[in-house]
C-alpha positions in Angstrom: 47.5 28.1 -101.4 50.4 25.3 -101.5 50.1 22.4 -99.7 52.0 22.7 -96.3 51.9 20.6 -92.8 48.2 20.0 -92.1 46.6 19.0 -88.8 44.1 16.2 -89.4 42.6 13.2 -87.6 46.1 11.6 -86.5 47.8 11.7 -83.2 50.9 13.4 -84.9 48.9 16.4 -86.1 48.8 15.2 -89.8 45.8 15.3 -91.7 45.1 11.8 -92.3 43.2 10.0 -95.5 40.9 12.9 -96.6 41.9 13.5 -100.2 39.8 14.3 -103.2 40.0 12.4 -106.6 42.9 15.2 -108.1 45.0 14.0 -104.7 44.3 17.3 -102.6 42.9 17.0 -99.2 39.4 18.1 -98.6 39.1 21.4 -96.5 38.6 20.8 -92.5 35.4 21.0 -90.3 36.2 22.4 -86.8 33.7 22.4 -84.3 33.1 24.8 -81.4 33.2 22.8 -78.1 31.8 24.6 -75.1 33.7 22.9 -72.2 30.7 24.0 -69.5 29.1 21.1 -68.8 30.6 20.7 -65.2 30.1 21.7 -61.7 32.8 24.8 -60.9 33.0 26.6 -57.6 32.5 30.1 -59.4 29.0 29.0 -61.0 27.9 27.2 -57.6 28.5 30.8 -55.8 26.9 33.1 -58.7 24.0 30.4 -59.6 23.7 27.9 -57.0 25.1 24.7 -56.5 25.3 22.3 -59.1 24.6 24.7 -61.8 25.7 23.7 -65.4 24.6 24.4 -68.7 22.3 21.6 -68.4 20.5 23.9 -65.8 19.6 26.4 -68.4 18.7 23.9 -71.2 16.1 21.7 -68.9 14.6 24.9 -67.9 14.0 26.1 -71.4 10.0 26.5 -72.7 8.6 27.4 -76.0 7.5 31.2 -76.3 5.3 30.9 -79.6 3.6 28.3 -81.7 6.1 26.0 -83.4 9.1 26.9 -81.4 11.2 23.7 -80.6 12.1 24.3 -77.2 13.8 22.8 -75.0 16.6 21.1 -77.0 17.2 17.9 -75.0 20.0 15.6 -75.8 20.1 12.1 -77.5 22.1 9.4 -77.0 25.0 11.2 -74.7 22.6 12.1 -72.1 23.0 15.1 -69.6 26.6 14.1 -69.5 29.3 15.5 -67.2 32.5 16.6 -69.1 34.8 15.3 -66.2 34.2 11.9 -67.2 36.6 10.6 -69.8 34.0 8.0 -71.5 31.9 11.1 -72.3 35.0 12.8 -73.9 36.0 9.4 -75.9 32.4 9.0 -77.2 32.0 12.4 -78.1 35.2 12.3 -80.2 34.2 9.0 -81.9 30.9 10.3 -82.8 33.1 13.8 -84.1 35.2 11.8 -86.1 33.0 9.3 -87.8 30.9 11.8 -88.9 33.3 13.7 -90.9 34.5 16.4 -87.9 38.2 17.1 -88.3 39.0 18.4 -84.9 37.2 20.3 -81.8 37.4 24.3 -81.4 37.8 24.2 -77.4 36.8 27.6 -76.0 39.7 28.7 -74.0 38.8 31.2 -70.9 42.1 33.2 -69.4 41.5 35.8 -67.4 45.0 37.4 -66.5 46.5 33.9 -65.5 43.6 32.4 -64.2 41.8 29.6 -66.4 38.1 29.2 -65.7 35.9 25.8 -66.8 39.3 24.4 -67.6 39.2 20.9 -66.2 38.1 19.2 -69.3 40.7 20.5 -71.8 43.3 20.2 -68.6 42.6 16.1 -68.7 42.4 16.3 -72.4 45.8 17.8 -72.6 47.3 15.9 -69.7 45.8 12.2 -70.5 46.5 12.5 -74.3 42.8 11.1 -74.7 40.7 11.0 -76.6 43.1 11.0 -79.3 41.5 13.7 -81.7 42.8 16.8 -82.7 41.9 20.1 -81.6 43.1 24.0 -81.2 41.7 26.6 -78.7 39.6 30.1 -79.0 40.3 32.6 -76.8 37.2 33.8 -75.4 38.8 37.1 -74.4 35.7 38.8 -73.0 34.1 39.5 -69.6 31.4 37.6 -67.8 28.3 39.1 -66.9 25.8 38.1 -64.7 23.1 38.9 -67.6 24.5 36.3 -69.7 22.6 33.8 -67.8 19.5 35.9 -67.9 19.6 37.4 -64.8 18.1 41.0 -65.5 21.5 42.3 -63.1 24.2 43.5 -65.5 26.9 42.8 -62.8 30.8 41.9 -64.1 31.4 38.7 -62.7 35.1 38.4 -64.1 36.9 41.0 -65.6 39.1 40.5 -68.7 42.2 42.7 -68.7 45.2 42.9 -70.7 49.2 43.6 -69.8 52.3 42.8 -71.4 53.2 40.7 -68.7 50.0 38.6 -69.0 50.8 38.1 -72.6 53.8 36.3 -72.1 52.5 34.7 -69.2 49.4 33.7 -71.3 51.7 32.1 -74.8 54.0 30.2 -72.4 51.0 28.5 -71.2 49.9 28.4 -74.7 53.1 26.9 -75.8 52.6 23.9 -73.7 49.4 23.0 -75.6 50.9 23.9 -79.1 53.7 21.0 -78.3 51.0 18.0 -78.0 50.8 16.2 -81.2 46.8 16.2 -81.9 47.3 20.4 -82.1 45.8 21.3 -85.2 48.2 23.4 -87.3 48.0 25.6 -90.4 50.8 26.1 -92.6 52.7 24.1 -90.2 51.5 26.6 -87.5 49.6 26.1 -84.9 45.6 27.5 -85.0 44.5 29.8 -82.5 41.6 32.1 -82.8 40.5 34.8 -81.0 36.7 35.3 -80.4 36.3 39.0 -79.6 39.5 40.6 -81.6 38.2 44.1 -81.5 38.7 44.0 -77.7 42.5 43.6 -77.5 44.0 46.8 -76.9 47.2 46.2 -78.7 46.9 43.2 -80.7 50.2 43.9 -82.9 52.2 44.5 -79.5 50.5 41.0 -78.2 51.2 38.7 -81.2 55.1 40.5 -81.2 55.6 39.1 -77.7 53.9 35.6 -78.8 56.2 34.9 -81.5 59.4 36.3 -79.4 58.4 33.5 -76.4 57.2 30.8 -79.1 60.8 31.4 -81.1 62.7 31.4 -77.8 60.7 28.0 -77.1 61.5 26.4 -80.4 58.1 26.1 -81.6 56.3 27.9 -84.6 54.0 31.0 -83.6 50.3 30.9 -84.0 48.1 30.9 -87.0 45.8 33.6 -85.9 42.8 33.5 -86.8 40.3 36.9 -86.3 36.9 36.1 -85.6 34.3 38.7 -86.8 32.3 39.0 -83.9 31.8 42.7 -84.1 31.5 45.2 -87.2 33.6 45.0 -90.1 37.1 45.0 -89.1 38.8 44.9 -92.6 42.0 43.3 -93.5 42.9 40.8 -90.2 46.8 41.7 -91.0 46.2 45.2 -90.2 45.8 43.9 -86.9 48.7 41.2 -86.8 45.9 38.0 -87.3 46.7 35.7 -90.5 43.1 34.9 -91.3 39.7 35.9 -90.7 36.4 33.9 -90.1 33.0 34.4 -89.8 31.1 33.7 -86.2 27.4 33.2 -86.9 25.2 34.0 -85.7 27.1 37.3 -85.1 26.5 40.2 -87.9 23.7 38.3 -89.4 21.7 41.6 -89.3 24.2 43.0 -91.9 23.4 39.9 -94.5 19.7 39.2 -93.8 16.4 40.9 -92.9 14.7 40.0 -90.1 11.5 37.6 -90.2 8.2 38.6 -89.2 7.8 38.0 -85.6 5.4 35.9 -84.2 2.4 37.9 -82.4 3.3 36.1 -79.0 6.7 36.4 -79.6 8.5 39.3 -76.9 9.2 42.5 -79.1 12.8 42.6 -77.5 13.3 39.5 -79.1 15.0 39.1 -82.9 14.0 36.2 -85.1 15.4 35.2 -88.3 14.8 32.8 -91.4 17.2 30.1 -90.9 17.2 29.1 -94.9 17.0 32.8 -95.5 20.4 33.5 -93.7 21.9 30.4 -94.7 21.2 31.9 -98.4 22.7 34.9 -97.5 25.9 33.5 -96.4 26.1 31.6 -99.5 25.9 34.5 -101.7 28.3 36.5 -100.3 31.7 37.6 -102.3 35.0 36.5 -100.2 37.0 38.9 -99.0 40.7 39.2 -100.6 42.4 37.5 -97.5 42.4 34.2 -96.3 39.0 33.8 -94.8 36.7 30.9 -93.3 33.0 30.7 -93.3 31.2 29.6 -90.4 27.9 27.4 -90.4 25.8 27.2 -87.8 23.5 23.9 -87.1 20.7 26.3 -85.3 20.7 29.1 -82.8 18.2 30.2 -80.1 19.6 31.3 -77.0 15.9 32.0 -75.4 17.3 29.4 -72.6 20.1 31.8 -71.3 18.0 35.0 -72.3 14.5 34.3 -70.9 13.6 37.6 -70.2 14.1 39.1 -73.6 16.8 40.3 -75.8 17.2 36.9 -77.5 18.2 35.6 -81.2 16.5 32.8 -82.7 17.0 31.5 -86.1 13.8 29.6 -86.9 13.4 26.8 -89.3 16.8 24.6 -89.2 16.4 21.0 -90.4 19.4 18.8 -91.4 18.9 19.3 -94.9 19.0 23.0 -94.9 22.3 22.7 -92.5 23.4 20.1 -94.6 23.3 22.3 -98.1 24.8 25.3 -96.3 27.8 23.4 -95.0 28.3 21.5 -98.5 28.4 25.0 -99.8 30.8 26.2 -97.6 33.4 23.1 -98.0 32.8 23.6 -101.9 34.0 27.2 -101.9 36.8 26.6 -99.5 38.4 23.4 -101.5 38.3 25.5 -104.5 40.1 28.5 -102.9 42.2 26.9 -100.6 42.4 23.2 -101.1 43.2 21.0 -98.2 44.2 24.5 -96.2 40.5 25.4 -96.1 38.5 25.7 -92.6 35.0 25.7 -92.2 33.8 26.5 -88.9 30.5 24.8 -87.2 29.1 26.3 -84.6 28.6 24.3 -82.5 29.5 20.8 -81.3 27.4 21.1 -77.9 25.9 24.8 -77.5 23.0 23.0 -76.1 21.8 26.3 -74.2 22.0 28.1 -77.5 20.2 25.7 -79.6 23.6 24.8 -81.6 24.7 21.5 -81.7 25.7 18.4 -83.6 25.6 16.3 -80.8 22.9 14.3 -81.3 19.4 15.4 -79.5 15.6 13.8 -78.8 14.3 15.5 -82.1 16.6 14.5 -84.8 19.1 11.8 -83.7 22.2 11.7 -85.6 20.8 13.6 -88.5 22.8 16.9 -88.3 26.2 14.2 -88.0 25.1 12.4 -90.9 24.4 15.4 -93.3 28.1 16.4 -92.0 29.6 13.2 -92.8 27.7 13.7 -96.4 28.9 17.2 -97.0 32.2 16.3 -96.3 32.5 13.5 -98.6 30.9 15.3 -101.3 34.5 17.1 -101.5 36.6 14.1 -101.4 36.5 13.7 -97.4 36.6 10.6 -95.6 36.8 9.6 -92.3 40.2 8.5 -90.9 41.2 5.0 -89.4 41.1 5.1 -85.5 44.8 4.8 -84.8 47.6 7.1 -83.5 51.0 6.6 -82.2 49.9 7.4 -78.6 47.1 5.0 -77.9 47.3 2.0 -75.8 47.2 -1.1 -78.4 46.3 -4.8 -78.2 48.1 -7.4 -80.5 46.6 -8.2 -83.7 48.1 -10.0 -87.3 51.4 -9.1 -88.4 51.4 -6.1 -90.8 47.8 -4.7 -89.6 47.8 -1.6 -87.7 47.0 -1.3 -84.3 43.6 -0.2 -82.5 43.3 1.8 -79.8 42.1 0.3 -76.6 39.1 2.8 -76.2 38.0 2.0 -79.8 38.2 -1.6 -79.2 36.0 -1.3 -76.0 33.2 1.1 -78.1 33.0 -1.2 -80.9 32.9 -4.2 -78.1 30.0 -1.9 -76.5 28.5 -1.0 -79.5 27.9 -4.6 -80.4 26.7 -5.6 -76.8 24.2 -3.0 -77.0 23.1 -4.2 -80.8 23.2 -8.0 -79.3 21.4 -6.5 -76.1 18.7 -5.0 -78.2 18.2 -8.5 -80.5 18.2 -10.6 -77.4 15.6 -8.1 -75.4 13.4 -8.2 -78.9 13.7 -11.8 -79.2 12.6 -12.3 -75.5 9.9 -9.8 -75.7 9.0 -11.8 -79.1 9.0 -14.6 -76.7 7.1 -13.2 -73.9 4.2 -11.7 -76.2 3.9 -15.2 -77.8 3.7 -17.3 -74.6 1.4 -14.6 -73.2 -0.8 -15.2 -76.2 -0.7 -19.1 -75.7 -1.4 -18.5 -72.3 -4.1 -16.4 -73.0 -5.6 -18.7 -75.2 -5.2 -21.8 -72.9 -6.8 -20.0 -70.0 -9.7 -18.8 -72.3 -9.9 -22.4 -73.5 -9.6 -23.5 -70.0 -12.5 -21.1 -68.9 -14.4 -22.5 -71.9 -14.0 -26.3 -70.7 -14.7 -25.3 -67.0 -18.2 -23.8 -68.2 -19.0 -26.5 -70.4 -18.2 -28.8 -67.5 -20.4 -27.0 -65.1 -23.5 -27.1 -67.9 -22.8 -30.6 -68.5 -23.2 -31.3 -64.8 -26.1 -29.4 -64.2 -27.6 -31.0 -67.4 -26.4 -34.5 -66.1 -28.0 -33.7 -62.6 -31.4 -32.8 -64.4 -31.2 -35.9 -66.1 -30.6 -38.0 -63.0 -33.4 -36.2 -61.1 -35.6 -37.2 -64.0 -34.7 -40.5 -64.2 -35.2 -41.1 -60.3 -38.5 -39.3 -60.7 -39.5 -41.7 -63.5 -38.2 -44.7 -61.7 -40.1 -43.7 -58.3 -43.4 -43.5 -60.6 -42.7 -46.9 -62.4 -42.5 -48.7 -59.1 -45.5 -47.1 -58.0 -47.5 -48.6 -60.6 -45.7 -51.6 -60.2 -46.8 -52.3 -56.4 -50.0 -54.3 -55.9 
């Protein structure tokens, strides 16, 4: 594909400096972003007050020998996505490790937006200054999704021409944001369950009509292949298709041997086997984007069975898979290529680039290495929407948040150094005190012994004096 407008790390929708030696920008890495880490009235009503994804994550337990559960967060902790500082730190971690943008899950039910506060605040505040796009998660919600035995429907997804218009009118406001990721100058919009759309071409025609009326480009529509083979995406009105691992892995790889203590209703696959199967697949003739999964294990959400486990993920295995996908996209599409990563923060399904307590930043580090291997680089932290501080003439402005975060990181390092020095001094003082106390105790013992010996000598001297006086008496 020829070069066109490409979204990247800048706040104006441009790609930034991520070019290979030939001058062609590197493919983008877009990570799925789950907004469910904050309390909402619906979840409070359905699952109990205070319920979030962390509730599911924390209750997980290993189901067989060598099963890594629970997955517990590392440096970001059990965060709340209503806190803007959390969202800023997420964006900085992503940007500094080669992630080009977040693909936020977007929940639209006939005009009702669910779990929308994090993205609404990102859109309304202009922060963080980090590229994003939306994926419409268009399936109905069921209670069983959170591991309940009942399959009661909680929210039904419905479709209509009127709702199609309402939906795109809301989406247009997001498309206008300068951070919104574009492909060929068009805002990227993905659909999670395309086979559920009753009349996709009708929907997309209405969307194009409304976009034209609003003076914005119509969306670049990506179909995730979450169902059986749907063929050429153009037949449904899409511009491209994309894998969504682990959906469909049974079509590319055979299950692994099930551990004897794992419930037979669960399915287990070997991570490296699945990765090799995806790497060896032929590309379809249309525009198609790969998906690389960091790991997958949804037993926290499905503790009663019917879970899917990719066993044996390692940072190196993930890095090799991502590197292969990026090289293929670079060869086929250049800077217009995209690799989706599942996911930034799907903690309850074991898929997360965010640091955890087991691997720290290892998956992020492998992401950056893979991006750099195809000529990508991390961008400068600048943007026209960022608040700035005064700098020397000719230098680029620095975002206030980045300045704060840099200073915070320096303070943490200084505090660690200071804490280490204080701890060292404390240890040295404690050792010296122990030595002095031991010497004092020894001296006291010696003094007591000398006093006893002196008393004995005095007693003997007194006795000798008495005897001498007796002999001298007439």
